[in-house]
C-alpha positions as CSV (number, residue, x, y, z in Angstrom):
1,M,-17.1,-5.9,-41.8
2,L,-18.5,-9.2,-43.7
3,K,-20.6,-12.7,-42.7
4,S,-20.8,-15.0,-45.0
5,G,-23.5,-16.7,-42.9
6,K,-22.3,-17.4,-39.2
7,V,-18.5,-16.7,-40.5
8,R,-17.3,-13.2,-41.2
9,L,-15.3,-12.5,-44.2
10,L,-14.0,-10.0,-42.3
11,T,-14.1,-9.0,-38.1
12,G,-13.1,-5.4,-37.3
13,M,-9.7,-6.9,-37.4
14,L,-9.9,-9.9,-39.4
15,A,-8.1,-12.4,-36.6
16,L,-5.3,-14.0,-38.6
17,A,-5.0,-16.1,-34.9
18,A,-7.1,-18.5,-36.0
19,G,-4.0,-20.2,-38.0
20,M,-4.8,-17.7,-41.2
21,L,-2.1,-17.5,-43.6
22,L,-0.3,-14.6,-44.2
23,N,1.7,-13.4,-47.0
24,M,5.1,-12.7,-45.3
25,G,7.4,-15.2,-47.3
26,G,5.0,-18.0,-46.6
27,A,4.9,-17.7,-43.3
28,S,1.9,-19.5,-41.5
29,A,0.5,-18.2,-38.2
30,E,0.7,-21.8,-36.6
31,T,4.3,-22.2,-37.3
32,Q,6.8,-21.4,-34.9
33,T,9.8,-20.1,-37.7
34,D,9.3,-17.5,-39.9
35,N,11.5,-16.4,-43.1
36,V,11.0,-12.3,-41.9
37,R,13.2,-12.3,-38.8
38,I,14.5,-9.8,-36.5
39,N,18.2,-9.2,-36.9
40,F,19.8,-9.7,-33.6
41,G,22.9,-7.4,-34.8
42,H,20.4,-4.6,-34.0
43,T,19.8,-5.2,-30.4
44,V,22.3,-3.6,-27.6
45,V,24.2,-6.1,-25.4
46,N,22.8,-5.9,-21.8
47,T,25.3,-6.5,-19.2
48,E,23.3,-6.6,-16.0
49,K,23.7,-10.2,-14.5
50,T,21.6,-11.5,-13.0
51,A,21.5,-12.4,-9.1
52,P,21.9,-15.4,-7.6
53,P,20.4,-17.3,-4.9
54,S,21.5,-16.8,-1.3
55,E,22.6,-19.1,-0.2
56,G,20.1,-21.1,1.5
57,Q,17.2,-20.3,-0.9
58,T,15.3,-22.5,-3.1
59,A,15.5,-21.2,-6.9
60,M,11.8,-20.7,-8.0
61,Q,10.3,-23.7,-9.9
62,I,8.6,-22.0,-12.7
63,K,6.2,-24.2,-15.2
64,N,5.2,-21.1,-17.2
65,V,4.7,-17.8,-17.0
66,Q,2.1,-15.8,-18.9
67,L,3.7,-12.6,-20.2
68,V,1.9,-9.4,-21.1
69,W,2.3,-6.0,-22.7
70,K,1.3,-2.9,-24.0
71,E,-0.2,-3.3,-27.6
72,I,1.7,-0.6,-30.0
73,P,-0.5,1.0,-33.2
74,S,-0.2,-0.9,-36.6
75,A,1.6,-4.5,-35.3
76,V,-0.2,-7.2,-37.0
77,R,2.0,-9.4,-34.6
78,Y,5.1,-9.8,-32.3
79,Q,8.0,-11.4,-32.0
80,V,9.0,-12.8,-28.6
81,V,12.8,-14.0,-27.4
82,I,13.3,-16.1,-24.1
83,L,16.6,-15.3,-22.7
84,K,18.7,-18.1,-21.1
85,S,19.8,-14.6,-19.1
86,A,20.2,-10.9,-19.0
87,E,22.3,-10.8,-21.4
88,D,21.3,-9.5,-24.9
89,T,22.9,-11.9,-27.9
90,R,21.3,-14.5,-30.3
91,E,23.5,-17.7,-28.6
92,N,21.7,-16.6,-25.5
93,T,18.4,-17.6,-26.8
94,A,16.1,-20.1,-25.5
95,L,13.2,-20.0,-27.1
96,T,11.4,-17.7,-29.8
97,Y,8.4,-17.0,-30.8
98,N,7.6,-15.4,-33.7
99,Q,3.7,-15.7,-34.8
100,V,1.9,-13.8,-31.4
101,Y,-1.5,-12.3,-32.4
102,T,-2.1,-10.7,-29.4
103,N,0.1,-8.8,-27.0
104,G,0.6,-11.7,-24.8
105,L,1.5,-14.9,-24.7
106,T,1.8,-17.7,-22.3
107,V,5.2,-19.4,-22.3
108,D,5.7,-23.5,-21.4
109,L,9.2,-23.7,-19.1
110,S,8.4,-26.9,-17.9
111,S,11.4,-28.3,-19.3
112,F,13.8,-26.3,-17.8
113,G,13.3,-26.8,-14.2
114,A,14.8,-24.4,-11.7
115,E,16.8,-22.6,-14.5
116,A,13.9,-21.1,-15.8
117,A,14.3,-18.3,-12.4
118,G,17.1,-16.6,-14.4
119,F,15.7,-16.4,-17.6
120,Y,14.6,-13.4,-19.1
121,W,12.8,-11.8,-21.9
122,K,11.9,-9.4,-24.2
123,V,9.5,-8.5,-27.2
124,C,9.4,-7.3,-30.8
125,P,6.0,-5.1,-32.5
126,L,6.4,-6.6,-36.2
127,D,3.7,-5.1,-39.1
128,Y,2.2,-7.0,-41.8
129,N,5.5,-7.2,-43.8
130,G,7.5,-8.6,-40.7
131,R,9.6,-5.9,-40.0
132,P,9.7,-3.8,-36.6
133,V,7.0,-1.1,-36.8
134,G,8.0,2.7,-36.9
135,N,11.6,2.8,-35.5
136,M,11.2,-0.1,-32.6
137,H,13.0,-3.4,-32.3
138,F,13.0,-5.2,-29.3
139,S,12.5,-3.7,-25.6
140,K,14.9,-4.3,-23.7
141,P,15.0,-7.5,-22.0
142,K,13.0,-8.3,-18.9
143,P,14.0,-10.6,-16.0
144,I,11.1,-13.8,-16.7
145,T,9.0,-12.6,-13.1
146,A,9.0,-9.2,-14.4
147,G,5.8,-8.0,-17.1
148,G,3.9,-11.3,-16.3
149,K,1.9,-13.9,-14.0
150,L,3.6,-16.9,-13.0
151,N,2.0,-21.2,-13.4
152,V,-1.1,-20.1,-14.9
153,N,-3.8,-22.6,-15.0
154,A,-6.4,-20.6,-17.4
155,P,-6.4,-18.3,-20.3
156,K,-6.3,-14.4,-19.5
157,P,-8.9,-12.0,-20.5
158,T,-8.0,-8.8,-22.6
159,T,-10.6,-6.5,-23.1
160,Q,-10.4,-3.3,-22.6
161,F,-14.3,-2.5,-21.6
162,E,-14.1,-1.0,-18.3
163,R,-12.2,2.0,-19.9
164,M,-14.6,2.8,-22.1
165,D,-17.3,5.5,-22.0
166,Y,-20.0,3.3,-22.3
167,M,-20.2,-0.7,-22.8
168,P,-19.9,-1.8,-26.7
169,L,-24.2,-3.2,-27.6
170,Y,-22.0,-6.1,-29.5
171,P,-19.0,-6.9,-27.7
172,V,-15.8,-8.8,-28.6
173,F,-14.3,-11.3,-25.8
174,S,-10.3,-11.9,-26.0
175,W,-7.8,-13.0,-24.3
176,I,-4.3,-14.6,-24.4
177,P,-4.4,-17.9,-25.1
178,Y,-3.1,-20.8,-22.1
179,G,-0.7,-22.6,-23.8
180,K,-1.3,-23.7,-27.7
181,A,-5.1,-24.0,-27.4
182,K,-6.8,-22.9,-30.9
183,Q,-10.1,-23.4,-29.0
184,H,-11.7,-21.3,-25.9
185,E,-14.8,-21.8,-24.6
186,V,-16.3,-18.4,-23.2
187,Q,-19.6,-18.3,-20.6
188,V,-21.3,-14.8,-19.8
189,Y,-22.9,-14.6,-16.7
190,R,-25.5,-11.7,-15.5
191,V,-25.0,-10.7,-11.8
192,T,-27.8,-10.1,-9.6
193,D,-29.6,-9.4,-6.3
194,A,-30.4,-13.7,-6.4
195,G,-26.7,-14.0,-6.8
196,E,-25.4,-15.0,-10.6
197,K,-26.7,-16.2,-13.6
198,L,-25.4,-18.6,-16.8
199,I,-26.4,-16.0,-19.7
200,R,-24.5,-17.5,-23.1
201,T,-22.1,-20.0,-24.2
202,L,-20.0,-19.0,-26.9
203,Q,-17.3,-21.3,-28.8
204,G,-14.3,-19.0,-30.0
205,G,-11.2,-19.3,-31.8
206,E,-7.7,-19.1,-30.5
207,Y,-7.6,-15.1,-30.0
208,D,-12.0,-13.9,-29.5
209,V,-14.9,-14.9,-30.5
210,Y,-17.9,-12.2,-31.5
211,E,-21.0,-11.6,-29.7
212,D,-24.0,-12.0,-32.3
213,G,-26.4,-10.9,-29.3
214,G,-26.5,-7.4,-28.4
215,Y,-27.2,-6.6,-24.3
216,T,-29.4,-3.9,-23.5
217,L,-30.6,-4.8,-20.3
218,P,-28.9,-2.9,-17.8
219,G,-26.9,-4.1,-14.6
220,K,-23.9,-6.0,-13.6
221,Y,-22.0,-8.8,-16.1
222,Y,-18.7,-10.8,-16.1
223,W,-17.2,-13.1,-18.3
224,R,-14.9,-16.0,-18.3
225,V,-12.7,-18.2,-20.4
226,R,-11.0,-21.7,-21.2
227,S,-9.0,-23.1,-22.9
228,L,-10.0,-26.5,-25.1
229,N,-9.2,-29.6,-26.5
230,S,-9.8,-30.2,-30.5
231,D,-12.1,-32.5,-28.7
232,G,-13.3,-30.5,-27.0
233,S,-12.6,-31.5,-23.6
234,P,-11.4,-28.9,-21.1
235,L,-7.9,-28.1,-21.3
236,S,-7.3,-25.7,-19.2
237,G,-9.4,-24.2,-15.6
238,W,-11.3,-21.2,-16.5
239,S,-9.4,-17.9,-16.5
240,E,-10.7,-15.3,-13.8
241,K,-13.4,-13.4,-13.8
242,S,-13.6,-9.4,-16.1
243,Y,-16.8,-8.3,-15.1
244,F,-18.4,-5.4,-17.7
245,T,-21.6,-3.0,-17.1
246,V,-24.6,-2.5,-19.0
247,E,-25.2,1.3,-18.2
248,G,-28.4,2.3,-17.2
249,E,-29.0,6.0,-17.5
250,K,-29.6,6.7,-21.6
251,P,-26.3,7.8,-23.0
252,P,-26.8,11.0,-24.9
253,F,-24.7,10.2,-27.9
254,A,-24.3,6.6,-30.4
255,A,-23.3,5.8,-32.8
256,L,-24.5,3.2,-35.8
257,G,-22.7,1.6,-38.5
258,D,-20.9,-1.5,-39.7
259,S,-16.6,-2.3,-38.2
260,I,-15.5,0.6,-39.5
261,T,-17.3,1.8,-36.4
262,H,-17.5,-1.9,-34.3
263,G,-13.8,-1.5,-33.8
264,G,-10.7,-3.5,-34.8
265,G,-8.1,-3.2,-37.1
266,A,-4.0,-3.8,-38.1
267,M,-5.9,-7.4,-39.1
268,S,-5.7,-9.1,-35.5
269,V,-6.9,-6.4,-32.6
270,S,-9.8,-7.3,-31.9
271,P,-13.1,-4.2,-31.0
272,G,-12.3,-5.4,-27.3
273,Y,-9.6,-3.3,-27.5
274,L,-9.2,0.9,-27.1
275,L,-6.6,1.1,-29.7
276,Y,-9.0,0.7,-32.7
277,D,-12.2,1.9,-31.8
278,W,-12.7,5.9,-33.2
279,E,-15.1,6.8,-29.9
280,S,-12.5,6.3,-28.0
281,Y,-10.4,9.5,-29.0
282,S,-14.1,11.1,-29.5
283,Q,-14.1,14.2,-26.9
284,V,-17.5,13.6,-26.3
285,P,-18.6,10.1,-25.2
286,V,-20.6,7.6,-27.3
287,K,-22.2,5.0,-27.7
288,N,-20.7,2.1,-29.8
289,L,-23.8,0.2,-31.8
290,G,-21.3,-0.6,-34.2
291,F,-21.5,-4.4,-36.2
292,S,-18.7,-6.1,-37.8
293,G,-20.4,-6.5,-41.6
294,N,-23.1,-4.5,-41.5
295,T,-24.4,-3.0,-44.8
296,T,-26.8,0.0,-44.9
297,E,-30.1,-1.9,-45.4
298,A,-28.9,-4.2,-41.9
299,M,-28.8,-1.1,-40.0
300,L,-31.6,0.0,-41.0
301,E,-33.0,-3.6,-40.1
302,R,-31.9,-3.1,-36.8
303,F,-32.6,0.4,-35.9
304,E,-36.0,-0.7,-33.7
305,R,-34.1,-3.7,-31.8
306,D,-30.6,-1.7,-31.1
307,V,-31.1,2.0,-31.7
308,L,-34.7,2.4,-29.3
309,P,-33.1,1.0,-26.5
310,A,-30.2,3.2,-26.4
311,S,-32.2,6.2,-27.6
312,P,-30.0,8.3,-27.7
313,R,-30.9,12.6,-28.2
314,V,-28.1,12.2,-31.0
315,L,-27.0,9.3,-33.3
316,V,-24.0,9.3,-35.4
317,V,-24.7,7.3,-38.5
318,M,-22.0,5.7,-41.0
319,G,-22.6,3.1,-43.3
320,G,-21.4,2.5,-47.1
321,V,-18.6,1.1,-47.3
322,N,-19.3,-3.0,-47.4
323,D,-22.2,-2.1,-50.1
324,Y,-19.5,-0.3,-52.3
325,R,-17.2,-3.0,-52.7
326,L,-20.6,-5.2,-52.8
327,G,-22.0,-4.0,-55.5
328,T,-24.8,-2.3,-54.4
329,F,-25.1,0.6,-56.4
330,G,-25.1,4.6,-54.6
331,S,-28.8,5.7,-54.9
332,Q,-30.1,2.2,-53.1
333,T,-27.4,2.7,-50.1
334,V,-28.6,6.3,-50.1
335,A,-32.1,4.9,-50.1
336,N,-31.0,2.9,-47.0
337,L,-29.3,6.2,-44.9
338,Q,-32.9,8.4,-46.3
339,A,-35.1,5.8,-44.4
340,I,-32.7,5.8,-41.1
341,K,-33.2,9.4,-41.3
342,E,-36.6,9.1,-41.4
343,K,-37.0,6.5,-38.5
344,C,-35.0,9.4,-36.4
345,D,-37.0,12.2,-37.2
346,A,-40.4,9.7,-36.2
347,Y,-38.1,9.7,-32.4
348,G,-37.1,12.6,-32.1
349,I,-33.4,11.9,-32.3
350,I,-31.1,13.9,-34.7
351,V,-28.7,12.1,-36.9
352,V,-25.2,12.7,-37.7
353,F,-24.0,11.5,-40.6
354,L,-20.3,10.4,-41.8
355,T,-18.7,10.0,-45.0
356,P,-17.6,6.6,-45.5
357,T,-14.0,5.8,-45.7
358,P,-12.7,4.8,-49.7
359,I,-11.1,1.1,-49.9
360,N,-7.9,-0.4,-51.3
361,P,-8.8,-2.9,-53.3
362,T,-4.7,-4.1,-54.1
363,M,-4.3,-3.9,-50.3
364,M,-8.0,-5.8,-49.7
365,V,-7.0,-8.5,-52.4
366,S,-3.6,-9.4,-51.8
367,R,-3.9,-8.9,-48.4
368,A,-7.0,-9.7,-46.6
369,H,-8.3,-11.9,-49.5
370,I,-11.6,-9.9,-50.0
371,D,-13.0,-10.4,-53.4
372,Q,-12.2,-7.9,-56.0
373,P,-14.8,-5.2,-56.0
374,P,-16.8,-3.7,-58.3
375,Y,-14.8,-1.6,-61.1
376,D,-16.5,1.7,-61.0
377,W,-16.4,1.3,-56.3
378,K,-15.8,4.9,-56.4
379,K,-18.8,6.2,-58.7
380,H,-20.8,5.2,-56.2
381,Q,-19.0,6.3,-52.8
382,Q,-18.8,9.7,-54.1
383,Y,-22.7,9.2,-55.1
384,V,-23.1,8.7,-51.2
385,N,-20.6,11.3,-49.8
386,D,-22.4,14.1,-51.8
387,W,-25.3,12.8,-50.1
388,V,-24.0,13.2,-46.9
389,M,-22.8,16.2,-47.7
390,R,-25.7,17.6,-48.2
391,Q,-27.4,17.0,-44.8
392,Q,-28.2,19.4,-42.2
393,Y,-25.8,17.7,-39.8
394,H,-22.7,15.8,-41.1
395,V,-18.7,15.5,-40.6
396,D,-16.6,14.5,-43.7
397,V,-14.2,12.0,-42.3
398,A,-13.1,10.5,-45.3
399,T,-11.2,13.2,-47.4
400,A,-8.5,13.1,-45.2
401,L,-8.2,9.3,-45.4
402,T,-7.9,9.2,-49.5
403,D,-5.1,8.9,-51.9
404,S,-4.4,11.2,-54.9
405,M,-6.0,7.8,-56.7
406,G,-9.2,8.0,-54.8
407,N,-8.2,5.0,-52.5
408,L,-8.2,4.4,-49.1
409,R,-4.7,5.7,-48.2
410,S,-2.0,2.7,-47.9
411,T,-0.5,4.5,-44.9
412,Y,-3.5,4.6,-43.1
413,T,-4.4,0.3,-43.4
414,T,-3.2,-2.9,-43.0
415,D,-5.6,-4.3,-44.6
416,G,-7.0,-2.0,-47.7
417,L,-10.4,-1.8,-46.0
418,H,-10.6,-0.7,-42.7
419,P,-8.5,2.7,-41.5
420,D,-6.0,1.6,-38.7
421,Y,-4.7,4.2,-35.4
422,Y,-4.1,7.4,-37.5
423,G,-7.7,6.3,-39.4
424,K,-9.6,5.6,-36.7
425,K,-7.9,8.8,-34.6
426,Y,-9.3,11.2,-37.0
427,I,-12.6,9.6,-37.0
428,G,-13.5,9.9,-33.3
429,E,-11.4,13.3,-33.3
430,Q,-13.4,15.2,-35.8
431,V,-16.9,13.5,-34.8
432,G,-15.7,14.6,-31.1
433,R,-14.9,18.3,-32.1
434,Y,-18.2,18.6,-34.0
435,L,-20.4,17.3,-31.7
436,A,-18.9,18.9,-28.8
437,M,-19.4,22.1,-31.4
438,N,-22.8,21.3,-31.9
439,F,-25.2,19.8,-29.4
440,G,-23.0,22.0,-26.0
441,W,-26.4,21.6,-24.4
442,L,-26.3,18.1,-24.3
443,T,-21.9,17.8,-24.1
444,S,-21.3,20.3,-21.4
445,K,-22.5,17.4,-18.5
446,L,-21.2,14.7,-19.6
447,T,-17.5,13.2,-18.4
448,K,-15.7,11.6,-20.6
449,K,-13.0,8.4,-19.6
450,A,-8.8,8.9,-20.7
451,I,-8.5,9.3,-24.2
452,P,-6.0,6.7,-24.7
453,T,-2.5,7.5,-25.6
454,Y,0.4,5.2,-27.0
455,N,3.9,5.3,-28.2
456,N,4.3,6.2,-31.9
């Protein structure tokens, strides 16, 4: 992904959550209605009845509820419906949220009083065009007290660092917002025997914040987040502490790259999730050294700062997509990759190159509002890939993601630049298989954390 000054033109997920307009019939990420709606006629009427309070029991007073559900591949956003009871009909709807860009939502129920205790909720994943993802429609309605937390006063962290094999060098912190907050503050602490030390304070948007400072010092850390008013004053309390550990043991395998390595996808899911992180699908543990927006020149410049502290035996390198889409000649990209290879040779690191994936200019321009790439970008991509395929260690991940016109397959991407679930899964599986076959002397003693699975 790309940066312009301090602002990324694209993150790994091109966060639409910050109020970015989607080309969905003119719908805005900040509106509560939208021209593309789910046909309630497709839902099944649930005749389950809500049990009345027993005699002498006081009805629960609910001010709000923070709902959470599992992220769905290819979902750009979600529609959430609050029902007045278990009866799943349109007439029974209390609230509808059409623009939810993360796998959770804080719902204000204070105006409903005791009645809210009997409410139900359901959620439907939507693609870029506002249609249900695949053959999925609404989930079965659940009681408002199930699948969430009542009466919260803070955002909820959603990062999945604890499920990753290694802590990413450049983490992205994400959360479920509190109320309608569009601004957030993140604090990062290091935990030592002497106590907790605040080391960084970050200013985030509605759903996440990208960390520009890498974490190389081994130890235990935690982060927390709170919502802010438009004037910067606190709107909520601090969230629960979310811990992560920077490992002291050097990882045998690491990956250097841009946003495709960093993670994120479907225009709204950040790299803090496993879903669009190709390293998650590799059968061999790989430490993520990716940085969104990198060109091969930027990757070369940060080699000593970011690769040497990790000191991997094998470095997986994929870069170039941000070169040829911005007009850098393939010969210059190859020169940068060759320089990275020479640095690896000098430090005793084996380098495995991946072919950079293609792009889909039509989708990039129409959906992500990215500048039209040069007309001859394919020539420069091919120049780079030809060079990669001549290297001693290489994996071709681009060919399978390319359509008959030489573009990134539309079924594998939402924004035209970043592969989504099936693309990332394919890359991870191919890399993991290659590393296991060629470096068994390193992989045999490694323990891989569970590879994530989703209901496709």
